[in-house]
All heavy atoms as TSV, in Angstrom:
chain	resi	resn	atom	element	x	y	z
A	1	MET	N	N	-10.697	4.727	-5.435
A	1	MET	CA	C	-10.695	4.837	-4.008
A	1	MET	C	C	-9.548	4.317	-3.207
A	1	MET	O	O	-9.030	4.932	-2.326
A	1	MET	CB	C	-12.124	4.155	-3.422
A	1	MET	CG	C	-13.320	4.872	-3.820
A	1	MET	SD	S	-13.559	6.402	-2.922
A	1	MET	CE	C	-13.765	5.819	-1.206
A	2	SER	N	N	-9.044	3.102	-3.639
A	2	SER	CA	C	-8.079	2.483	-2.905
A	2	SER	C	C	-6.600	3.322	-3.215
A	2	SER	O	O	-5.745	3.111	-2.352
A	2	SER	CB	C	-7.828	0.978	-3.291
A	2	SER	OG	O	-7.483	0.955	-4.647
A	3	ALA	N	N	-6.613	4.048	-4.171
A	3	ALA	CA	C	-5.424	4.797	-4.358
A	3	ALA	C	C	-5.307	6.119	-3.644
A	3	ALA	O	O	-4.281	6.720	-3.345
A	3	ALA	CB	C	-5.188	5.202	-5.843
A	4	TRP	N	N	-6.495	6.624	-3.074
A	4	TRP	CA	C	-6.600	7.876	-2.382
A	4	TRP	C	C	-5.561	8.021	-1.281
A	4	TRP	O	O	-4.917	9.078	-1.266
A	4	TRP	CB	C	-8.129	8.063	-1.912
A	4	TRP	CG	C	-8.170	9.418	-1.224
A	4	TRP	CD1	C	-8.343	10.640	-1.840
A	4	TRP	CD2	C	-8.272	9.612	0.162
A	4	TRP	NE1	N	-8.398	11.636	-1.011
A	4	TRP	CE2	C	-8.496	11.056	0.235
A	4	TRP	CE3	C	-8.239	8.964	1.331
A	4	TRP	CZ2	C	-8.598	11.608	1.571
A	4	TRP	CZ3	C	-8.328	9.486	2.537
A	4	TRP	CH2	C	-8.480	10.881	2.636
A	5	PRO	N	N	-5.415	7.110	-0.338
A	5	PRO	CA	C	-4.347	7.298	0.715
A	5	PRO	C	C	-3.002	7.619	0.257
A	5	PRO	O	O	-2.206	8.357	0.737
A	5	PRO	CB	C	-4.407	5.978	1.567
A	5	PRO	CG	C	-5.735	5.367	1.231
A	5	PRO	CD	C	-6.063	5.923	-0.236
A	6	TRP	N	N	-2.672	6.986	-0.927
A	6	TRP	CA	C	-1.289	7.174	-1.532
A	6	TRP	C	C	-1.299	8.580	-2.243
A	6	TRP	O	O	-0.198	9.253	-2.079
A	6	TRP	CB	C	-1.014	5.993	-2.480
A	6	TRP	CG	C	-0.944	4.812	-1.786
A	6	TRP	CD1	C	-1.869	3.821	-1.628
A	6	TRP	CD2	C	0.226	4.230	-1.008
A	6	TRP	NE1	N	-1.445	2.775	-0.880
A	6	TRP	CE2	C	-0.261	3.087	-0.511
A	6	TRP	CE3	C	1.507	4.815	-0.659
A	6	TRP	CZ2	C	0.657	2.211	0.296
A	6	TRP	CZ3	C	2.268	4.005	0.065
A	6	TRP	CH2	C	1.888	2.734	0.490
A	7	VAL	N	N	-2.254	8.915	-2.929
A	7	VAL	CA	C	-2.266	10.044	-3.793
A	7	VAL	C	C	-2.411	11.394	-2.836
A	7	VAL	O	O	-1.629	12.389	-3.038
A	7	VAL	CB	C	-3.369	10.162	-4.842
A	7	VAL	CG1	C	-3.469	11.368	-5.561
A	7	VAL	CG2	C	-3.331	8.916	-5.766
A	8	LYS	N	N	-3.193	11.251	-1.764
A	8	LYS	CA	C	-3.336	12.428	-0.921
A	8	LYS	C	C	-2.099	12.793	-0.255
A	8	LYS	O	O	-1.844	13.900	0.306
A	8	LYS	CB	C	-4.442	12.236	0.109
A	8	LYS	CG	C	-4.125	11.234	1.270
A	8	LYS	CD	C	-5.086	11.234	2.234
A	8	LYS	CE	C	-4.886	10.149	3.357
A	8	LYS	NZ	N	-3.773	10.559	4.126
A	9	ALA	N	N	-1.131	11.878	-0.160
A	9	ALA	CA	C	0.163	12.063	0.563
A	9	ALA	C	C	1.258	12.578	-0.345
A	9	ALA	O	O	2.392	12.504	-0.130
A	9	ALA	CB	C	0.599	10.822	1.198
A	10	TRP	N	N	0.806	13.203	-1.462
A	10	TRP	CA	C	1.881	13.627	-2.393
A	10	TRP	C	C	2.905	14.563	-2.026
A	10	TRP	O	O	4.025	14.504	-2.435
A	10	TRP	CB	C	1.118	14.269	-3.751
A	10	TRP	CG	C	0.347	15.574	-3.356
A	10	TRP	CD1	C	-0.945	15.687	-2.959
A	10	TRP	CD2	C	0.917	16.907	-3.502
A	10	TRP	NE1	N	-1.231	17.101	-2.822
A	10	TRP	CE2	C	-0.035	17.688	-3.086
A	10	TRP	CE3	C	2.192	17.413	-3.815
A	10	TRP	CZ2	C	0.167	19.109	-2.998
A	10	TRP	CZ3	C	2.288	18.820	-3.639
A	10	TRP	CH2	C	1.345	19.457	-3.387
A	11	LYS	N	N	2.627	15.328	-0.993
A	11	LYS	CA	C	3.635	16.282	-0.479
A	11	LYS	C	C	4.802	15.587	0.220
A	11	LYS	O	O	5.824	16.088	0.165
A	11	LYS	CB	C	2.959	17.296	0.499
A	11	LYS	CG	C	2.189	18.294	-0.294
A	11	LYS	CD	C	1.675	19.364	0.581
A	11	LYS	CE	C	0.974	20.422	-0.192
A	11	LYS	NZ	N	0.561	21.585	0.571
A	12	PHE	N	N	4.524	14.401	0.620
A	12	PHE	CA	C	5.588	13.699	1.404
A	12	PHE	C	C	6.417	12.905	0.379
A	12	PHE	O	O	7.281	12.183	0.760
A	12	PHE	CB	C	5.003	12.609	2.332
A	12	PHE	CG	C	4.232	13.356	3.523
A	12	PHE	CD1	C	2.864	13.304	3.568
A	12	PHE	CD2	C	4.989	14.068	4.437
A	12	PHE	CE1	C	2.195	13.999	4.596
A	12	PHE	CE2	C	4.315	14.623	5.525
A	12	PHE	CZ	C	2.921	14.624	5.504
A	13	SER	N	N	6.016	12.917	-0.972
A	13	SER	CA	C	6.805	12.019	-1.994
A	13	SER	C	C	7.836	12.984	-2.636
A	13	SER	O	O	8.420	12.440	-3.683
A	13	SER	CB	C	5.803	11.422	-2.903
A	13	SER	OG	O	5.101	12.482	-3.634
A	14	GLY	N	N	7.928	14.199	-2.345
A	14	GLY	CA	C	9.009	14.992	-2.966
A	14	GLY	C	C	8.431	15.944	-4.047
A	14	GLY	O	O	9.231	16.801	-4.553
A	15	TYR	N	N	7.066	15.856	-4.378
A	15	TYR	CA	C	6.512	16.810	-5.361
A	15	TYR	C	C	6.282	18.191	-4.712
A	15	TYR	O	O	6.133	18.222	-3.487
A	15	TYR	CB	C	5.228	16.303	-5.852
A	15	TYR	CG	C	5.297	15.172	-6.790
A	15	TYR	CD1	C	5.243	13.820	-6.373
A	15	TYR	CD2	C	5.536	15.305	-8.127
A	15	TYR	CE1	C	5.337	12.697	-7.166
A	15	TYR	CE2	C	5.742	14.301	-8.975
A	15	TYR	CZ	C	5.579	13.005	-8.505
A	15	TYR	OH	O	5.734	12.002	-9.410
A	16	ARG	N	N	6.372	19.168	-5.526
A	16	ARG	CA	C	6.107	20.494	-5.086
A	16	ARG	C	C	4.775	20.908	-5.598
A	16	ARG	O	O	4.240	20.288	-6.529
A	16	ARG	CB	C	7.113	21.447	-5.606
A	16	ARG	CG	C	8.526	21.233	-5.088
A	16	ARG	CD	C	9.553	22.033	-5.909
A	16	ARG	NE	N	9.233	21.745	-7.288
A	16	ARG	CZ	C	9.822	22.332	-8.313
A	16	ARG	NH1	N	10.852	23.175	-8.064
A	16	ARG	NH2	N	9.642	22.126	-9.638
A	17	GLU	N	N	4.109	22.006	-5.140
A	17	GLU	CA	C	2.888	22.452	-5.466
A	17	GLU	C	C	2.891	22.915	-6.957
A	17	GLU	O	O	1.923	22.608	-7.639
A	17	GLU	CB	C	2.440	23.562	-4.644
A	17	GLU	CG	C	1.994	23.159	-3.238
A	17	GLU	CD	C	1.294	24.219	-2.469
A	17	GLU	OE1	O	0.610	24.974	-2.987
A	17	GLU	OE2	O	1.380	24.207	-1.205
A	18	GLU	N	N	4.028	23.366	-7.328
A	18	GLU	CA	C	4.162	23.756	-8.714
A	18	GLU	C	C	4.166	22.428	-9.700
A	18	GLU	O	O	3.608	22.561	-10.787
A	18	GLU	CB	C	5.557	24.454	-8.990
A	18	GLU	CG	C	5.610	25.710	-8.323
A	18	GLU	CD	C	6.214	25.640	-6.876
A	18	GLU	OE1	O	6.805	24.582	-6.523
A	18	GLU	OE2	O	5.833	26.542	-6.015
A	19	ASP	N	N	4.710	21.423	-9.248
A	19	ASP	CA	C	4.688	20.208	-9.998
A	19	ASP	C	C	3.175	19.718	-10.070
A	19	ASP	O	O	2.771	19.103	-11.081
A	19	ASP	CB	C	5.449	19.044	-9.194
A	19	ASP	CG	C	6.908	19.378	-9.221
A	19	ASP	OD1	O	7.464	20.118	-9.932
A	19	ASP	OD2	O	7.534	19.033	-8.219
A	20	MET	N	N	2.429	19.810	-9.101
A	20	MET	CA	C	1.065	19.344	-9.082
A	20	MET	C	C	0.041	20.245	-9.800
A	20	MET	O	O	-1.115	19.826	-10.042
A	20	MET	CB	C	0.565	19.141	-7.667
A	20	MET	CG	C	1.390	18.140	-6.765
A	20	MET	SD	S	1.536	16.505	-7.702
A	20	MET	CE	C	-0.188	15.908	-7.528
A	21	GLU	N	N	0.500	21.401	-10.220
A	21	GLU	CA	C	-0.393	22.261	-11.022
A	21	GLU	C	C	-0.841	21.650	-12.297
A	21	GLU	O	O	-2.003	21.931	-12.830
A	21	GLU	CB	C	0.237	23.621	-11.197
A	21	GLU	CG	C	0.307	24.462	-9.936
A	21	GLU	CD	C	0.982	25.895	-10.254
A	21	GLU	OE1	O	1.347	26.117	-11.291
A	21	GLU	OE2	O	1.154	26.527	-9.147
A	22	ALA	N	N	-0.089	20.752	-12.755
A	22	ALA	CA	C	-0.422	20.118	-14.032
A	22	ALA	C	C	-1.524	19.029	-13.871
A	22	ALA	O	O	-2.037	18.487	-14.728
A	22	ALA	CB	C	0.865	19.285	-14.693
A	23	PHE	N	N	-1.828	18.698	-12.565
A	23	PHE	CA	C	-2.754	17.636	-12.111
A	23	PHE	C	C	-3.971	18.192	-11.383
A	23	PHE	O	O	-4.363	17.574	-10.378
A	23	PHE	CB	C	-2.073	16.494	-11.420
A	23	PHE	CG	C	-0.899	16.013	-12.137
A	23	PHE	CD1	C	0.418	16.348	-11.834
A	23	PHE	CD2	C	-1.095	15.125	-13.183
A	23	PHE	CE1	C	1.448	15.823	-12.570
A	23	PHE	CE2	C	-0.086	14.526	-13.907
A	23	PHE	CZ	C	1.260	14.901	-13.620
A	24	LEU	N	N	-4.446	19.351	-11.721
A	24	LEU	CA	C	-5.541	19.909	-11.021
A	24	LEU	C	C	-6.826	19.048	-10.852
A	24	LEU	O	O	-7.439	19.021	-9.813
A	24	LEU	CB	C	-5.905	21.294	-11.673
A	24	LEU	CG	C	-4.891	22.381	-11.470
A	24	LEU	CD1	C	-5.387	23.659	-12.186
A	24	LEU	CD2	C	-4.533	22.667	-10.060
A	25	HIS	N	N	-7.066	18.335	-11.881
A	25	HIS	CA	C	-8.161	17.346	-11.763
A	25	HIS	C	C	-7.917	16.272	-10.740
A	25	HIS	O	O	-8.827	15.908	-10.051
A	25	HIS	CB	C	-8.404	16.639	-13.208
A	25	HIS	CG	C	-7.166	15.850	-13.620
A	25	HIS	ND1	N	-6.084	16.432	-14.129
A	25	HIS	CD2	C	-6.930	14.480	-13.681
A	25	HIS	CE1	C	-5.219	15.502	-14.409
A	25	HIS	NE2	N	-5.659	14.313	-14.114
A	26	LEU	N	N	-6.625	15.856	-10.643
A	26	LEU	CA	C	-6.318	14.789	-9.591
A	26	LEU	C	C	-6.382	15.438	-8.059
A	26	LEU	O	O	-7.023	14.906	-7.253
A	26	LEU	CB	C	-4.945	14.364	-9.783
A	26	LEU	CG	C	-4.388	13.213	-8.870
A	26	LEU	CD1	C	-5.302	12.057	-8.923
A	26	LEU	CD2	C	-2.917	12.921	-9.223
A	27	MET	N	N	-6.101	16.695	-7.958
A	27	MET	CA	C	-6.143	17.356	-6.743
A	27	MET	C	C	-7.534	17.693	-6.247
A	27	MET	O	O	-7.937	17.457	-5.089
A	27	MET	CB	C	-5.378	18.593	-6.762
A	27	MET	CG	C	-3.818	18.503	-7.121
A	27	MET	SD	S	-2.897	17.361	-6.159
A	27	MET	CE	C	-3.196	17.920	-4.470
A	28	LYS	N	N	-8.372	17.948	-7.211
A	28	LYS	CA	C	-9.833	18.127	-7.007
A	28	LYS	C	C	-10.356	16.798	-6.577
A	28	LYS	O	O	-11.249	16.709	-5.735
A	28	LYS	CB	C	-10.508	18.661	-8.246
A	28	LYS	CG	C	-10.204	20.095	-8.506
A	28	LYS	CD	C	-10.957	20.559	-9.731
A	28	LYS	CE	C	-10.489	22.041	-10.002
A	28	LYS	NZ	N	-11.249	22.424	-11.242
A	29	TRP	N	N	-10.041	15.677	-7.172
A	29	TRP	CA	C	-10.469	14.358	-6.781
A	29	TRP	C	C	-10.079	14.100	-5.355
A	29	TRP	O	O	-10.862	13.569	-4.590
A	29	TRP	CB	C	-9.836	13.402	-7.857
A	29	TRP	CG	C	-10.203	11.971	-7.432
A	29	TRP	CD1	C	-11.415	11.260	-7.604
A	29	TRP	CD2	C	-9.358	10.968	-6.766
A	29	TRP	NE1	N	-11.246	9.967	-7.171
A	29	TRP	CE2	C	-10.138	9.745	-6.703
A	29	TRP	CE3	C	-8.034	10.974	-6.286
A	29	TRP	CZ2	C	-9.494	8.685	-6.076
A	29	TRP	CZ3	C	-7.428	9.920	-5.710
A	29	TRP	CH2	C	-8.217	8.773	-5.643
A	30	VAL	N	N	-8.789	14.287	-4.996
A	30	VAL	CA	C	-8.405	14.102	-3.625
A	30	VAL	C	C	-9.248	14.887	-2.677
A	30	VAL	O	O	-9.646	14.325	-1.724
A	30	VAL	CB	C	-6.956	14.513	-3.411
A	30	VAL	CG1	C	-6.452	14.644	-1.983
A	30	VAL	CG2	C	-5.987	13.562	-4.288
A	31	ASP	N	N	-9.595	16.022	-2.945
A	31	ASP	CA	C	-10.489	16.890	-2.053
A	31	ASP	C	C	-11.863	16.410	-2.012
A	31	ASP	O	O	-12.465	16.375	-1.017
A	31	ASP	CB	C	-10.469	18.365	-2.533
A	31	ASP	CG	C	-9.093	19.008	-2.355
A	31	ASP	OD1	O	-8.260	18.622	-1.607
A	31	ASP	OD2	O	-8.872	20.080	-2.989
A	32	ARG	N	N	-12.359	15.942	-3.235
A	32	ARG	CA	C	-13.709	15.401	-3.166
A	32	ARG	C	C	-13.824	14.181	-2.300
A	32	ARG	O	O	-14.800	13.862	-1.601
A	32	ARG	CB	C	-14.179	15.086	-4.550
A	32	ARG	CG	C	-14.591	16.185	-5.393
A	32	ARG	CD	C	-15.444	15.827	-6.502
A	32	ARG	NE	N	-14.776	14.802	-7.396
A	32	ARG	CZ	C	-13.954	15.070	-8.431
A	32	ARG	NH1	N	-13.616	16.297	-8.723
A	32	ARG	NH2	N	-13.522	13.981	-9.129
A	33	ILE	N	N	-12.869	13.191	-2.438
A	33	ILE	CA	C	-12.850	12.036	-1.630
A	33	ILE	C	C	-12.711	12.362	-0.035
A	33	ILE	O	O	-13.493	11.961	0.677
A	33	ILE	CB	C	-11.716	11.069	-1.958
A	33	ILE	CG1	C	-11.784	10.633	-3.400
A	33	ILE	CG2	C	-11.614	9.888	-1.053
A	33	ILE	CD1	C	-13.137	9.785	-3.734
A	34	ALA	N	N	-11.910	13.282	0.250
A	34	ALA	CA	C	-11.693	13.774	1.690
A	34	ALA	C	C	-12.981	14.360	2.192
A	34	ALA	O	O	-13.251	14.252	3.445
A	34	ALA	CB	C	-10.664	14.834	1.711
A	35	GLU	N	N	-13.840	14.887	1.358
A	35	GLU	CA	C	-15.123	15.478	1.906
A	35	GLU	C	C	-16.208	14.517	2.037
A	35	GLU	O	O	-17.258	14.802	2.645
A	35	GLU	CB	C	-15.600	16.568	0.844
A	35	GLU	CG	C	-14.711	17.861	0.869
A	35	GLU	CD	C	-14.956	18.778	-0.327
A	35	GLU	OE1	O	-15.970	18.480	-1.018
A	35	GLU	OE2	O	-14.240	19.730	-0.478
A	36	ARG	N	N	-16.065	13.274	1.529
A	36	ARG	CA	C	-17.081	12.260	1.725
A	36	ARG	C	C	-17.283	11.900	3.209
A	36	ARG	O	O	-16.337	11.886	3.958
A	36	ARG	CB	C	-16.689	10.929	0.988
A	36	ARG	CG	C	-16.542	11.217	-0.548
A	36	ARG	CD	C	-16.310	9.953	-1.273
A	36	ARG	NE	N	-17.479	9.084	-1.169
A	36	ARG	CZ	C	-17.444	7.852	-0.981
A	36	ARG	NH1	N	-16.313	7.251	-0.611
A	36	ARG	NH2	N	-18.540	7.083	-0.937
A	37	GLU	N	N	-18.504	11.655	3.608
A	37	GLU	CA	C	-18.893	11.539	5.025
A	37	GLU	C	C	-18.177	10.332	5.565
A	37	GLU	O	O	-17.688	10.302	6.642
A	37	GLU	CB	C	-20.430	11.363	5.102
A	37	GLU	CG	C	-20.754	11.289	6.489
A	37	GLU	CD	C	-22.223	11.303	6.780
A	37	GLU	OE1	O	-22.963	12.015	6.066
A	37	GLU	OE2	O	-22.694	10.750	7.878
A	38	PRO	N	N	-18.137	9.118	4.809
A	38	PRO	CA	C	-17.452	7.972	5.405
A	38	PRO	C	C	-15.941	8.240	5.632
A	38	PRO	O	O	-15.332	7.910	6.804
A	38	PRO	CB	C	-17.565	6.890	4.409
A	38	PRO	CG	C	-18.818	7.340	3.616
A	38	PRO	CD	C	-18.767	8.793	3.630
A	39	VAL	N	N	-15.288	9.057	4.763
A	39	VAL	CA	C	-13.966	9.354	4.934
A	39	VAL	C	C	-13.734	10.391	6.211
A	39	VAL	O	O	-12.912	10.208	7.083
A	39	VAL	CB	C	-13.322	10.028	3.621
A	39	VAL	CG1	C	-11.949	10.599	3.974
A	39	VAL	CG2	C	-13.379	9.032	2.538
A	40	GLN	N	N	-14.653	11.351	6.246
A	40	GLN	CA	C	-14.650	12.267	7.342
A	40	GLN	C	C	-14.896	11.691	8.710
A	40	GLN	O	O	-14.122	11.913	9.658
A	40	GLN	CB	C	-15.720	13.340	7.202
A	40	GLN	CG	C	-15.402	14.420	6.244
A	40	GLN	CD	C	-14.198	15.226	6.609
A	40	GLN	OE1	O	-14.152	15.764	7.663
A	40	GLN	NE2	N	-13.269	15.346	5.741
A	41	ARG	N	N	-15.752	10.653	8.735
A	41	ARG	CA	C	-16.034	9.909	9.904
A	41	ARG	C	C	-14.827	9.157	10.302
A	41	ARG	O	O	-14.512	9.024	11.516
A	41	ARG	CB	C	-17.245	8.922	9.668
A	41	ARG	CG	C	-18.000	8.606	10.825
A	41	ARG	CD	C	-19.319	7.818	10.518
A	41	ARG	NE	N	-19.139	6.875	9.392
A	41	ARG	CZ	C	-19.921	6.923	8.343
A	41	ARG	NH1	N	-20.865	7.908	8.171
A	41	ARG	NH2	N	-19.910	6.095	7.315
A	42	THR	N	N	-14.113	8.692	9.418
A	42	THR	CA	C	-13.010	7.786	9.690
A	42	THR	C	C	-11.667	8.651	9.986
A	42	THR	O	O	-10.907	8.364	10.932
A	42	THR	CB	C	-12.696	6.819	8.545
A	42	THR	OG1	O	-13.844	6.042	8.292
A	42	THR	CG2	C	-11.537	5.887	8.797
A	43	LEU	N	N	-11.469	9.580	9.085
A	43	LEU	CA	C	-10.128	10.317	9.112
A	43	LEU	C	C	-10.316	11.788	9.557
A	43	LEU	O	O	-9.191	12.416	9.795
A	43	LEU	CB	C	-9.431	10.197	7.733
A	43	LEU	CG	C	-9.089	8.862	7.404
A	43	LEU	CD1	C	-8.473	8.952	5.977
A	43	LEU	CD2	C	-8.071	8.248	8.280
A	44	GLY	N	N	-11.448	12.364	9.384
A	44	GLY	CA	C	-11.706	13.777	9.451
A	44	GLY	C	C	-10.520	14.635	9.967
A	44	GLY	O	O	-9.823	15.204	9.304
A	45	GLU	N	N	-10.351	14.582	11.316
A	45	GLU	CA	C	-9.324	15.437	12.010
A	45	GLU	C	C	-7.880	14.979	11.610
A	45	GLU	O	O	-6.943	15.824	11.545
A	45	GLU	CB	C	-9.539	15.531	13.527
A	45	GLU	CG	C	-10.848	16.165	13.870
A	45	GLU	CD	C	-10.957	16.192	15.371
A	45	GLU	OE1	O	-10.046	15.929	16.166
A	45	GLU	OE2	O	-12.077	16.443	15.819
A	46	LYS	N	N	-7.741	13.680	11.431
A	46	LYS	CA	C	-6.451	13.143	11.190
A	46	LYS	C	C	-5.971	13.584	9.809
A	46	LYS	O	O	-4.825	13.988	9.610
A	46	LYS	CB	C	-6.329	11.622	11.104
A	46	LYS	CG	C	-6.535	11.012	12.607
A	46	LYS	CD	C	-6.608	9.434	12.422
A	46	LYS	CE	C	-6.850	8.891	13.776
A	46	LYS	NZ	N	-6.972	7.409	13.623
A	47	TYR	N	N	-6.964	13.655	8.866
A	47	TYR	CA	C	-6.555	14.071	7.501
A	47	TYR	C	C	-6.171	15.557	7.526
A	47	TYR	O	O	-5.189	15.985	6.939
A	47	TYR	CB	C	-7.789	13.864	6.501
A	47	TYR	CG	C	-7.521	14.454	5.187
A	47	TYR	CD1	C	-6.749	13.831	4.315
A	47	TYR	CD2	C	-8.141	15.605	4.800
A	47	TYR	CE1	C	-6.528	14.401	2.994
A	47	TYR	CE2	C	-7.970	16.102	3.499
A	47	TYR	CZ	C	-7.197	15.469	2.699
A	47	TYR	OH	O	-6.875	15.910	1.404
A	48	ALA	N	N	-7.019	16.337	8.178
A	48	ALA	CA	C	-6.709	17.838	8.302
A	48	ALA	C	C	-5.270	18.005	8.948
A	48	ALA	O	O	-4.598	18.980	8.506
A	48	ALA	CB	C	-7.780	18.534	9.006
A	49	ALA	N	N	-5.010	17.220	9.978
A	49	ALA	CA	C	-3.797	17.442	10.694
A	49	ALA	C	C	-2.547	17.078	9.743
A	49	ALA	O	O	-1.592	17.797	9.696
A	49	ALA	CB	C	-3.737	16.603	11.857
A	50	ASN	N	N	-2.724	16.008	8.923
A	50	ASN	CA	C	-1.669	15.583	7.970
A	50	ASN	C	C	-1.431	16.611	6.943
A	50	ASN	O	O	-0.321	16.895	6.494
A	50	ASN	CB	C	-2.059	14.307	7.347
A	50	ASN	CG	C	-1.811	13.117	8.284
A	50	ASN	OD1	O	-1.042	13.234	9.297
A	50	ASN	ND2	N	-2.481	12.007	8.027
A	51	VAL	N	N	-2.584	17.277	6.410
A	51	VAL	CA	C	-2.358	18.320	5.451
A	51	VAL	C	C	-1.764	19.466	6.091
A	51	VAL	O	O	-0.806	20.059	5.376
A	51	VAL	CB	C	-3.859	18.716	4.924
A	51	VAL	CG1	C	-3.710	19.930	4.028
A	51	VAL	CG2	C	-4.484	17.686	4.142
A	52	ASP	N	N	-2.039	19.911	7.274
A	52	ASP	CA	C	-1.393	20.981	7.895
A	52	ASP	C	C	0.141	20.672	8.149
A	52	ASP	O	O	0.963	21.601	7.874
A	52	ASP	CB	C	-1.948	21.209	9.248
A	52	ASP	CG	C	-3.419	21.993	9.090
A	52	ASP	OD1	O	-3.730	22.493	8.122
A	52	ASP	OD2	O	-4.140	21.900	10.193
A	53	VAL	N	N	0.471	19.491	8.598
A	53	VAL	CA	C	1.777	19.090	8.648
A	53	VAL	C	C	2.645	19.309	7.399
A	53	VAL	O	O	3.732	19.836	7.386
A	53	VAL	CB	C	2.007	17.764	9.244
A	53	VAL	CG1	C	3.451	17.217	9.239
A	53	VAL	CG2	C	1.670	17.730	10.703
A	54	ALA	N	N	1.990	18.679	6.339
A	54	ALA	CA	C	2.653	18.764	5.121
A	54	ALA	C	C	2.879	20.238	4.541
A	54	ALA	O	O	3.879	20.601	4.030
A	54	ALA	CB	C	1.819	18.063	4.032
A	55	LYS	N	N	1.951	21.170	4.878
A	55	LYS	CA	C	2.024	22.478	4.396
A	55	LYS	C	C	3.216	23.104	5.326
A	55	LYS	O	O	3.997	23.943	4.753
A	55	LYS	CB	C	0.777	23.282	4.635
A	55	LYS	CG	C	-0.316	23.027	3.610
A	55	LYS	CD	C	-1.536	23.643	3.935
A	55	LYS	CE	C	-2.641	23.389	2.910
A	55	LYS	NZ	N	-3.867	24.001	3.278
A	56	GLN	N	N	3.187	22.921	6.485
A	56	GLN	CA	C	4.400	23.500	7.389
A	56	GLN	C	C	5.647	22.919	7.053
A	56	GLN	O	O	6.637	23.723	7.110
A	56	GLN	CB	C	3.951	23.175	8.797
A	56	GLN	CG	C	2.675	23.956	9.321
A	56	GLN	CD	C	2.343	23.500	10.735
A	56	GLN	OE1	O	3.005	22.800	11.387
A	56	GLN	NE2	N	1.192	23.951	11.206
A	57	VAL	N	N	5.881	21.576	6.881
A	57	VAL	CA	C	7.032	21.069	6.683
A	57	VAL	C	C	7.581	21.187	5.280
A	57	VAL	O	O	8.756	21.415	5.080
A	57	VAL	CB	C	7.046	19.522	7.081
A	57	VAL	CG1	C	8.318	18.810	6.888
A	57	VAL	CG2	C	6.658	19.458	8.650
A	58	GLY	N	N	6.721	20.877	4.299
A	58	GLY	CA	C	7.181	20.980	2.945
A	58	GLY	C	C	7.697	19.636	2.465
A	58	GLY	O	O	8.080	18.870	3.327
A	59	ALA	N	N	7.565	19.184	1.261
A	59	ALA	CA	C	8.049	18.029	0.803
A	59	ALA	C	C	9.512	17.884	0.807
A	59	ALA	O	O	10.184	18.757	0.747
A	59	ALA	CB	C	7.503	17.862	-0.749
A	60	GLY	N	N	9.880	16.602	1.225
A	60	GLY	CA	C	11.290	16.238	1.325
A	60	GLY	C	C	11.999	16.889	2.510
A	60	GLY	O	O	13.158	16.660	2.641
A	61	ASN	N	N	11.295	17.274	3.427
A	61	ASN	CA	C	11.979	17.983	4.558
A	61	ASN	C	C	11.323	17.362	5.929
A	61	ASN	O	O	10.788	18.114	6.746
A	61	ASN	CB	C	11.823	19.496	4.528
A	61	ASN	CG	C	12.584	20.115	5.675
A	61	ASN	OD1	O	13.575	19.443	6.203
A	61	ASN	ND2	N	12.325	21.357	5.986
A	62	LEU	N	N	11.268	15.909	5.982
A	62	LEU	CA	C	10.650	15.351	7.066
A	62	LEU	C	C	11.490	14.811	8.164
A	62	LEU	O	O	10.976	14.162	9.112
A	62	LEU	CB	C	9.674	14.191	6.594
A	62	LEU	CG	C	8.535	14.618	5.585
A	62	LEU	CD1	C	7.931	13.377	4.940
A	62	LEU	CD2	C	7.639	15.509	6.205
A	63	LYS	N	N	12.708	15.128	8.063
A	63	LYS	CA	C	13.655	14.610	9.082
A	63	LYS	C	C	13.213	15.006	10.531
A	63	LYS	O	O	12.974	16.116	10.763
A	63	LYS	CB	C	15.093	15.034	8.823
A	63	LYS	CG	C	16.085	14.426	9.776
A	63	LYS	CD	C	17.538	14.866	9.358
A	63	LYS	CE	C	18.481	14.153	10.389
A	63	LYS	NZ	N	19.713	14.524	10.074
A	64	GLY	N	N	13.099	14.021	11.429
A	64	GLY	CA	C	12.734	14.323	12.724
A	64	GLY	C	C	11.218	14.291	13.029
A	64	GLY	O	O	10.835	14.151	14.185
A	65	ILE	N	N	10.413	14.336	11.987
A	65	ILE	CA	C	8.911	14.347	12.197
A	65	ILE	C	C	8.505	13.036	12.771
A	65	ILE	O	O	7.738	12.890	13.719
A	65	ILE	CB	C	8.182	14.604	10.848
A	65	ILE	CG1	C	8.584	15.986	10.342
A	65	ILE	CG2	C	6.737	14.322	11.109
A	65	ILE	CD1	C	7.914	17.192	11.183
A	66	PHE	N	N	9.060	11.900	12.210
A	66	PHE	CA	C	8.551	10.566	12.666
A	66	PHE	C	C	9.508	9.881	13.546
A	66	PHE	O	O	9.347	8.770	13.935
A	66	PHE	CB	C	8.239	9.765	11.458
A	66	PHE	CG	C	7.238	10.304	10.569
A	66	PHE	CD1	C	7.519	10.850	9.334
A	66	PHE	CD2	C	5.913	10.330	11.009
A	66	PHE	CE1	C	6.630	11.442	8.457
A	66	PHE	CE2	C	4.941	10.834	10.068
A	66	PHE	CZ	C	5.252	11.421	8.901
A	67	GLU	N	N	10.452	10.616	14.086
A	67	GLU	CA	C	11.457	9.907	15.021
A	67	GLU	C	C	10.944	10.034	16.421
A	67	GLU	O	O	10.279	10.846	16.882
A	67	GLU	CB	C	12.830	10.557	14.832
A	67	GLU	CG	C	13.411	10.405	13.529
A	67	GLU	CD	C	14.591	11.118	13.237
A	67	GLU	OE1	O	15.086	12.046	14.087
A	67	GLU	OE2	O	15.207	10.985	12.193
């Protein structure tokens, strides 16, 4: 559980979707944790927004996002 915030941000670490295909079990785990009610209550919309940003921006291309 404590690793989830770090693992769910894999797109911001430079990995591509092709790289993560070898870790489908890990990606399913990330999704299962995200679906848990306590996580939804705490992060729900924030998590979805971060996933959307990562999809739009792509890994390694974050210049200007946090400035």
